C-alpha positions as CSV (number, residue, x, y, z in Angstrom):
1,M,-10.3,3.4,-23.5
2,K,-11.6,1.8,-20.4
3,K,-10.1,3.3,-17.2
4,I,-7.8,1.1,-15.1
5,K,-9.2,0.8,-11.6
6,I,-6.6,1.0,-8.8
7,L,-7.3,0.4,-5.1
8,Y,-4.5,2.2,-3.4
9,I,-3.8,1.3,0.3
10,A,-2.2,4.3,2.0
11,G,-1.0,4.8,5.5
12,W,1.8,4.1,7.9
13,G,3.9,0.9,7.8
14,R,3.2,-2.1,10.0
15,S,-0.5,-1.5,9.8
16,G,-1.5,-4.8,8.2
17,S,-1.4,-3.6,4.6
18,T,0.2,-6.7,3.2
19,L,-2.4,-9.0,4.9
20,L,-5.3,-6.8,3.7
21,G,-3.8,-6.5,0.2
22,R,-3.3,-10.3,-0.1
23,T,-6.9,-10.9,1.1
24,L,-8.3,-8.6,-1.5
25,G,-5.9,-10.2,-4.1
26,Q,-7.7,-13.5,-3.7
27,I,-10.9,-12.0,-5.2
28,K,-11.6,-12.4,-8.9
29,P,-11.1,-10.3,-11.0
30,F,-8.6,-8.5,-8.7
31,F,-4.8,-8.5,-8.9
32,H,-2.6,-7.8,-5.9
33,G,0.6,-6.1,-7.0
34,G,2.1,-5.5,-3.6
35,E,4.1,-2.3,-3.1
36,L,4.3,-1.3,-6.8
37,R,5.9,2.0,-5.9
38,T,9.1,0.2,-5.3
39,I,9.1,-2.3,-8.2
40,W,12.1,-0.5,-9.7
41,K,14.2,-0.3,-6.5
42,D,13.1,-3.5,-4.6
43,G,11.5,-5.6,-7.3
44,L,14.1,-5.5,-10.1
45,R,17.2,-5.6,-7.9
46,K,19.3,-8.8,-7.6
47,N,17.7,-11.7,-5.7
48,S,14.3,-9.9,-5.3
49,K,11.4,-12.4,-5.2
50,C,7.9,-12.2,-6.5
51,G,5.1,-13.2,-4.2
52,C,4.9,-16.5,-6.1
53,G,8.4,-17.4,-4.7
54,K,10.3,-17.0,-8.0
55,P,12.9,-14.3,-8.6
56,L,10.9,-11.4,-10.0
57,K,12.8,-11.3,-13.3
58,Q,12.0,-15.0,-13.8
59,C,8.3,-14.8,-13.0
60,E,6.4,-15.4,-16.2
61,V,3.6,-13.1,-15.1
62,W,5.9,-10.1,-14.7
63,R,8.0,-11.0,-17.8
64,K,4.7,-10.8,-19.8
65,I,3.6,-7.6,-18.1
66,F,6.9,-5.9,-19.0
67,A,7.0,-7.3,-22.5
68,E,3.4,-6.1,-23.1
69,K,3.9,-2.4,-22.4
70,I,7.5,-1.6,-21.2
71,G,10.1,-3.9,-22.7
72,D,12.4,-6.7,-21.8
73,I,12.3,-6.9,-18.0
74,N,16.1,-7.5,-17.9
75,S,16.8,-4.3,-19.9
76,V,15.0,-1.9,-17.5
77,S,17.4,0.2,-15.4
78,D,16.2,-0.1,-11.8
79,K,18.6,2.7,-10.8
80,E,17.4,5.1,-13.5
81,M,13.7,4.5,-12.7
82,T,14.3,4.9,-8.9
83,K,16.1,8.2,-9.5
84,L,13.2,9.4,-11.7
85,R,10.6,8.4,-9.1
86,E,12.6,10.1,-6.3
87,K,12.8,13.3,-8.4
88,V,9.1,13.6,-9.2
89,E,7.4,12.1,-6.2
90,P,6.4,14.6,-3.5
91,K,7.4,13.8,0.1
92,N,4.8,13.9,2.8
93,K,5.7,17.4,3.9
94,E,5.6,18.6,0.3
95,L,2.2,17.0,-0.2
96,V,0.8,18.7,2.9
97,L,2.3,22.1,1.9
98,S,1.0,21.8,-1.6
99,H,-2.5,22.3,-0.4
100,I,-1.5,25.8,0.7
101,F,1.3,26.5,-1.8
102,P,1.0,24.5,-5.0
103,S,4.5,23.9,-6.3
104,Q,4.9,20.6,-8.0
105,N,5.8,21.1,-11.7
106,K,3.5,18.6,-13.4
107,N,4.5,19.8,-16.8
108,S,8.2,18.9,-16.5
109,S,9.6,16.3,-18.9
110,E,10.7,14.1,-16.0
111,F,7.2,14.1,-14.5
112,Q,5.5,13.3,-17.9
113,R,8.0,10.5,-18.6
114,Y,7.4,8.9,-15.3
115,I,3.6,9.2,-15.7
116,Q,3.8,7.5,-19.0
117,I,5.9,4.6,-17.7
118,I,3.7,3.8,-14.7
119,H,0.6,4.1,-16.9
120,N,2.2,1.5,-19.1
121,L,3.0,-0.7,-16.0
122,Y,-0.6,-0.7,-14.7
123,Q,-2.0,-1.1,-18.2
124,G,0.2,-4.1,-18.7
125,I,-0.9,-5.6,-15.4
126,A,-4.6,-5.2,-16.3
127,M,-4.2,-6.7,-19.8
128,V,-2.0,-9.7,-18.9
129,N,-4.1,-10.7,-15.9
130,D,-7.6,-9.7,-17.1
131,A,-7.7,-7.6,-14.0
132,E,-10.6,-5.3,-13.4
133,L,-9.0,-3.9,-10.2
134,I,-5.4,-3.6,-9.2
135,V,-4.6,-3.6,-5.5
136,D,-1.5,-1.6,-4.7
137,D,-0.4,-1.4,-1.1
138,S,2.5,1.1,-1.6
139,L,1.3,3.1,1.4
140,H,3.0,6.4,0.4
141,P,0.4,9.2,-0.4
142,G,3.0,11.0,-2.6
143,Y,3.0,8.1,-5.0
144,A,-0.8,8.0,-5.0
145,S,-0.8,11.7,-5.9
146,I,1.1,10.9,-9.0
147,L,-1.3,8.1,-9.9
148,N,-4.0,10.8,-9.7
149,F,-2.5,12.4,-12.8
150,T,-2.1,9.2,-14.8
151,D,-4.2,9.0,-17.9
152,N,-7.0,6.4,-17.9
153,V,-6.6,5.6,-14.2
154,E,-9.6,5.5,-11.8
155,L,-8.0,5.8,-8.3
156,Y,-9.7,4.7,-5.1
157,M,-7.9,5.6,-1.8
158,L,-8.1,3.1,1.0
159,H,-6.7,4.8,4.1
160,L,-5.5,2.1,6.5
161,V,-4.9,3.3,10.1
162,R,-3.6,1.4,13.1
163,D,-3.0,2.6,16.7
164,P,0.4,4.3,16.6
165,R,1.6,2.4,19.7
166,G,1.0,-0.9,17.9
167,C,2.9,0.4,14.9
168,A,5.7,1.7,17.1
169,Y,6.1,-1.7,18.9
170,S,6.2,-3.5,15.5
171,W,8.8,-1.2,14.1
172,L,11.0,-1.9,17.1
173,K,11.2,-5.6,16.3
174,P,14.2,-6.8,14.4
175,S,13.4,-7.1,10.7
176,Q,15.2,-7.9,7.5
177,Y,12.3,-6.5,5.5
178,L,12.3,-2.7,6.2
179,G,14.7,-2.1,9.1
180,N,13.5,-0.2,12.1
181,Y,12.3,3.3,13.2
182,N,13.0,4.8,16.6
183,I,10.1,5.8,18.7
184,V,10.1,9.5,17.9
185,D,10.6,9.1,14.1
186,N,7.8,6.5,14.1
187,A,5.4,8.8,15.9
188,L,6.2,11.8,13.7
189,G,6.0,9.6,10.6
190,W,2.6,8.2,11.6
191,N,1.2,11.7,12.1
192,L,2.5,13.1,8.9
193,R,1.7,10.1,6.7
194,N,-1.9,10.1,8.0
195,I,-2.4,13.8,7.6
196,A,-1.0,13.7,4.0
197,T,-3.3,10.8,3.2
198,E,-6.4,12.6,4.5
199,L,-5.6,15.7,2.6
200,L,-5.1,13.7,-0.6
201,G,-8.3,11.9,0.0
202,S,-10.2,15.1,0.6
203,Q,-9.7,16.0,-3.1
204,N,-12.2,13.3,-4.0
205,K,-14.2,12.2,-1.0
206,Q,-16.3,9.8,-3.1
207,K,-13.3,7.7,-3.7
208,Y,-11.7,7.8,-0.3
209,M,-12.4,5.3,2.5
210,R,-10.8,5.0,5.9
211,V,-10.4,1.5,7.4
212,F,-8.9,0.7,10.8
213,Y,-6.6,-2.3,11.2
214,E,-8.4,-3.2,14.4
215,D,-11.8,-3.3,12.7
216,F,-10.3,-5.4,9.8
217,I,-8.9,-8.0,12.2
218,K,-12.0,-8.1,14.5
219,N,-14.5,-8.2,11.6
220,P,-12.6,-9.2,8.5
221,R,-15.5,-10.4,6.4
222,Q,-17.6,-7.4,7.1
223,T,-14.7,-5.0,6.5
224,V,-13.7,-6.6,3.2
225,Q,-17.3,-6.6,2.0
226,K,-17.4,-2.8,2.7
227,I,-14.3,-2.4,0.6
228,V,-15.5,-4.3,-2.4
229,D,-18.8,-2.4,-2.2
230,F,-16.7,0.8,-2.2
231,V,-14.8,0.0,-5.4
232,G,-18.0,-1.2,-7.2
233,F,-17.8,-5.0,-6.9
234,P,-20.5,-5.9,-4.4
235,D,-21.2,-9.4,-5.7
236,V,-17.7,-11.0,-5.8
237,D,-17.0,-14.1,-3.8
238,L,-14.9,-13.4,-0.7
239,P,-12.0,-15.7,0.3
240,F,-13.2,-16.5,3.8
241,V,-13.6,-20.1,5.0
242,A,-14.9,-18.8,8.4
243,D,-15.7,-15.3,9.7
244,D,-12.1,-15.0,11.1
245,E,-10.3,-17.3,8.6
246,V,-9.1,-16.4,5.1
247,D,-7.7,-18.8,2.5
248,L,-4.6,-17.1,1.0
249,G,-3.2,-18.3,-2.3
250,I,-0.4,-17.0,-4.4
251,T,-0.3,-13.4,-5.5
252,H,2.4,-11.8,-7.7
253,S,3.3,-9.0,-5.3
254,V,6.6,-7.3,-6.1
255,F,7.5,-6.3,-2.6
256,G,6.1,-6.3,1.0
257,N,6.2,-8.2,4.2
258,P,7.8,-11.6,3.9
259,N,4.5,-13.3,4.9
260,R,3.2,-12.4,1.4
261,M,4.7,-15.8,0.2
262,K,3.0,-17.9,2.8
263,T,-0.2,-19.7,1.6
264,G,-3.0,-21.5,3.2
265,V,-5.8,-20.8,5.7
266,V,-4.9,-18.0,8.1
267,K,-6.7,-17.2,11.3
268,L,-7.0,-13.5,11.8
269,K,-6.1,-12.5,15.4
270,L,-5.6,-9.0,16.7
271,D,-1.9,-8.3,17.5
272,E,-1.9,-6.4,20.8
273,Q,1.5,-7.4,22.2
274,W,2.3,-3.7,22.5
275,K,-0.1,-3.3,25.4
276,T,2.1,-5.4,27.6
277,N,5.5,-5.3,25.9
278,L,6.0,-1.7,24.9
279,S,8.0,0.1,27.6
280,R,6.2,2.7,29.7
281,Q,8.5,5.4,28.5
282,D,8.0,4.5,24.8
283,Y,4.2,4.2,25.4
284,L,4.1,7.7,26.8
285,K,6.3,9.2,24.1
286,V,4.1,7.8,21.3
287,T,0.9,8.7,23.0
288,G,2.1,12.3,23.7
289,L,3.3,12.9,20.1
290,C,0.3,11.3,18.4
291,L,-2.5,12.3,20.8
292,P,-4.4,14.8,18.6
293,M,-4.6,12.4,15.7
294,M,-5.3,9.5,18.0
295,L,-8.3,11.3,19.4
296,R,-9.4,12.1,15.9
297,Y,-9.4,8.4,15.1
298,G,-11.0,7.4,18.3
299,Y,-8.0,5.7,20.0
300,P,-8.0,5.8,23.8
301,K,-5.2,7.6,25.6
302,K,-4.8,4.6,27.9
């Protein structure tokens, strides 16, 4: 059986993952699924919407995907699946420690059941949409580690990194999408998520690529071309109408930033409001807590 190619965008939230995922999702034969990790909790819950604008359970694409490999979309227990995921998915700390003290029981019945269900999910996506690559911007490396153990999956890790001070400022803004993180939690989360993603990527360096949010926004066409080369599709048509403008159509993403439903030509512009709007105190806190990793990634202290 032909393996299902998945491009998994991993990293800290508010790093431009939805925009990057949607851009890649315009490319044929790619399918952008959004944050598929949370399809059970956030996708199937009441009033949840697909990226096409319809309630997810009424979207014909997702109804066909479930019918193909899982069952009636209205019969799946979102609570049961969420509990199962939370039980088997390693947290960032566990993922880091597992490189020193392997502990995850991959032979447990719960783990094997979850593996089979998500394999069916991605297989259904590929079959219904004739997708040769599924773009998943779930961000969490723990979920990516599970995909690594899924039969017939060829996983590519795209590690998306943004200056932690830009992430921190974005997390401070009021949001109905994900809530907010305080400055210290944001900084510590940024560190741990990026360390865990790097460690996971080190297991297969040939299928690990690091991309910086700032590079993507400054040179979007060039960055996206590098990504499609990385996953083995060098000759696809890119959705750019200009070097800094991308034409975004509908994608059937299950969850993500609310801008995933907006369509049309988008001009890509670097968001650096944090440089003037982030308080001096918060700026120093994030810089101090993240400095070693910032220097590793080439971000300036000032």
